[in-house]
C-alpha positions in Angstrom: 17.7 -143.3 -179.6 14.0 -143.0 -180.0 12.1 -141.3 -177.1 9.7 -143.6 -175.2 8.7 -140.9 -172.8 8.1 -137.5 -174.4 6.9 -134.3 -172.5 6.4 -131.1 -174.6 5.5 -127.8 -173.2 3.6 -129.3 -170.2 1.9 -127.1 -167.6 0.0 -128.5 -164.6 -2.1 -126.6 -162.2 -3.2 -128.1 -158.8 -5.5 -126.3 -156.4 -5.2 -123.1 -158.3 -1.4 -123.2 -158.2 0.9 -123.7 -161.2 3.0 -126.7 -160.2 4.7 -127.3 -163.6 5.2 -124.9 -166.4 6.7 -125.3 -169.9 8.3 -128.7 -169.1 10.1 -130.4 -171.9 11.7 -133.8 -171.3 12.4 -137.0 -173.3 13.6 -140.3 -172.0 14.9 -142.6 -174.7 14.8 -146.4 -174.9 17.8 -147.8 -173.0 18.3 -144.7 -170.9 18.2 -144.1 -167.1 17.4 -140.5 -166.3 17.5 -139.0 -162.8 15.0 -136.3 -162.1 16.4 -134.0 -159.4 15.0 -131.0 -157.6 14.0 -129.6 -154.2 10.8 -130.6 -152.3 7.8 -129.0 -154.0 9.6 -128.8 -157.4 6.9 -130.9 -159.1 8.7 -134.2 -159.5 5.9 -136.4 -158.3 3.4 -134.3 -160.1 5.3 -134.9 -163.3 5.3 -138.7 -162.8 1.6 -138.6 -162.1 1.1 -136.7 -165.3 3.1 -139.3 -167.2 0.8 -142.0 -165.8 -2.2 -140.1 -167.0 -3.5 -139.5 -163.5 -3.3 -135.8 -163.9 -4.2 -133.8 -167.1 -1.9 -131.0 -168.2 -3.6 -127.6 -168.8 -1.1 -127.2 -171.7 1.3 -129.3 -173.6 1.4 -133.0 -174.6 2.6 -136.2 -172.9 3.2 -139.3 -174.9 4.4 -142.8 -173.9 5.6 -145.1 -176.7 4.0 -142.7 -179.2 0.6 -142.7 -177.6 -1.1 -140.0 -175.5 -0.7 -140.7 -171.8 -4.0 -141.9 -170.3 -4.5 -143.9 -167.1 -4.5 -147.6 -167.8 -4.1 -147.2 -171.5 -0.4 -148.0 -171.8 1.5 -150.4 -169.5 3.9 -148.2 -167.5 5.8 -149.6 -164.5 5.4 -147.3 -161.5 7.1 -147.5 -158.1 5.5 -144.9 -155.8 7.0 -143.6 -152.6 6.7 -146.3 -150.0 4.2 -144.6 -147.8 1.6 -144.6 -150.7 1.1 -148.4 -150.4 -1.1 -150.1 -147.8 1.5 -152.6 -146.5 -0.7 -153.7 -143.6 -3.2 -155.2 -146.0 -3.4 -159.0 -145.5 -2.0 -160.2 -148.9 1.0 -162.2 -149.9 4.1 -161.0 -151.8 3.1 -162.9 -155.0 -0.5 -161.5 -154.8 0.9 -157.9 -154.5 3.0 -158.5 -157.6 0.0 -159.9 -159.5 -1.9 -156.7 -158.9 0.6 -155.1 -161.3 -1.1 -157.1 -164.1 -4.6 -155.9 -163.3 -4.5 -153.5 -166.2 -3.9 -156.4 -168.6 -6.3 -158.8 -166.9 -9.2 -156.5 -166.0 -11.0 -157.0 -162.7 -12.9 -160.2 -163.6 -10.5 -162.4 -165.5 -8.5 -164.8 -163.4 -4.7 -165.0 -163.9 -3.4 -167.9 -166.0 -0.1 -169.6 -166.6 1.3 -166.6 -168.5 0.5 -164.2 -165.7 2.0 -166.3 -163.0 5.1 -166.8 -165.1 5.4 -163.0 -165.3 5.1 -162.8 -161.5 7.8 -165.4 -161.1 10.2 -163.6 -163.4 9.6 -160.3 -161.7 10.3 -161.8 -158.3 13.5 -163.5 -159.6 14.7 -160.1 -161.0 14.5 -158.5 -157.5 15.8 -161.6 -155.7 12.8 -162.3 -153.4 11.3 -165.4 -155.1 11.8 -167.2 -151.8 9.4 -164.8 -150.1 6.6 -165.2 -152.5 4.0 -166.7 -150.0 5.0 -164.4 -147.1 2.5 -161.7 -146.0 3.8 -158.3 -147.1 3.2 -156.9 -143.6 6.0 -159.2 -142.3 8.7 -157.8 -144.7 11.5 -155.4 -143.9 11.5 -152.0 -145.6 14.1 -153.1 -148.2 12.1 -156.2 -149.0 8.9 -154.2 -149.4 10.6 -151.9 -151.9 11.7 -154.9 -153.9 8.1 -156.1 -154.0 7.0 -152.7 -155.3 9.6 -152.9 -158.0 8.6 -156.5 -158.9 5.0 -155.3 -159.2 6.0 -152.6 -161.6 8.0 -155.1 -163.7 5.3 -157.7 -164.0 3.6 -156.3 -167.0 7.0 -155.9 -168.8 6.6 -152.2 -169.4 8.5 -150.2 -172.0 8.8 -147.3 -169.4 9.6 -147.5 -165.7 8.9 -144.6 -163.4 10.5 -144.6 -159.9 9.6 -142.1 -157.2 12.3 -141.8 -154.6 13.1 -145.6 -154.7 16.0 -145.4 -152.2 14.4 -143.5 -149.3 15.0 -145.3 -146.0 16.9 -148.2 -147.5 20.2 -149.7 -146.3 23.2 -149.6 -148.5 23.1 -153.2 -149.7 19.5 -152.8 -150.9 20.3 -149.5 -152.6 23.2 -151.1 -154.4 21.0 -154.0 -155.5 18.3 -151.7 -156.8 20.7 -149.4 -158.5 22.2 -152.2 -160.5 18.8 -153.5 -161.3 17.6 -150.2 -162.6 20.8 -149.8 -164.7 20.3 -153.3 -166.1 16.7 -152.7 -167.0 17.7 -149.6 -169.0 20.5 -151.5 -170.7 17.8 -154.1 -171.8 15.9 -151.3 -173.6 13.5 -149.8 -171.1 13.2 -146.1 -170.6 13.7 -145.5 -166.8 12.9 -142.1 -165.1 13.8 -141.9 -161.4 13.2 -139.1 -158.9 15.9 -139.1 -156.2 17.5 -136.9 -153.5 20.7 -139.0 -153.7 22.6 -136.6 -155.9 26.0 -138.4 -155.7 24.3 -141.7 -156.6 22.5 -140.1 -159.5 25.7 -138.6 -160.9 27.5 -141.9 -160.8 24.5 -144.1 -161.8 22.4 -142.3 -164.3 22.9 -141.8 -168.0 21.4 -138.3 -167.9 20.1 -135.9 -165.3 17.2 -133.4 -165.5 17.1 -130.6 -162.9 13.5 -129.6 -162.1 12.1 -126.6 -160.3 8.6 -126.4 -161.7 10.3 -126.3 -165.1 13.4 -128.1 -166.5 16.3 -125.8 -165.5 18.8 -128.0 -167.3 19.3 -131.5 -168.6 22.4 -133.3 -169.8 25.1 -135.7 -168.8 25.8 -136.0 -165.1 29.4 -135.0 -165.6 28.6 -131.8 -167.4 25.9 -130.7 -165.0 28.0 -131.5 -162.0 30.6 -129.0 -163.2 28.1 -126.1 -163.4 27.4 -125.1 -159.8 25.2 -122.2 -160.9 22.6 -124.6 -162.3 22.2 -126.3 -159.0 22.2 -123.1 -157.0 19.4 -121.9 -159.2 17.4 -125.1 -159.0 17.7 -125.5 -155.2 17.8 -121.8 -154.3 21.1 -122.2 -152.3 24.2 -120.1 -151.9 27.8 -120.7 -152.6 28.5 -122.2 -149.2 25.8 -124.9 -149.5 26.9 -128.4 -148.6 25.2 -129.4 -151.9 28.1 -127.8 -153.8 30.6 -129.9 -151.9 28.7 -133.0 -152.8 28.9 -132.0 -156.5 32.6 -131.3 -156.2 33.3 -134.7 -154.7 31.1 -136.5 -157.2 32.3 -134.7 -160.4 
């Protein structure tokens, strides 16, 4: 499988602190990869670097064979929910349309093709019936589906998800998990940060353990059997509940 997302020897410094060092990671077309690590490990920083919002001090980042640069390549991105201004007076379909701003520019009005893309994205996340509702009236799960639809509207080759399940009920988690898996099966490269270790082991094609650098990457089943990798990544001991989760999920 060819790599859509490619990170080679990347180091990122923020505020004088080395947040990422010597990161190597590929995500192939048709692959769902779970990026797992403790708070402060650099997961969100890596996603922002892939988006071209941060520039590495060393190394290269390419998306679909092109250097990562903000707005240059359509990448679907679902940020953590607190990063979106949900109180803004705008409808669901208008939020999803903002996902096409990179293609339209700021002055061009959306046409038939753009509205069709919005319709398809809303159908994929099963909220087409809410298209005219103000986003401020939506539940947490509905808002997350809006964010996913916005990321899907430009039909990106790569989809980046930053903790997409946080605060969601189980039916919404199941719906989104199946959606992300199906998007990968259709040929997209999907990279997801998550704290849901059991869900990642069962739902991802591959896992990457990150603690400022990639500690290990491989099949969920292989990594789940190596407790030492997780102890090293998370800085926990042999009695950590994390290891019981791994044992139950393996």
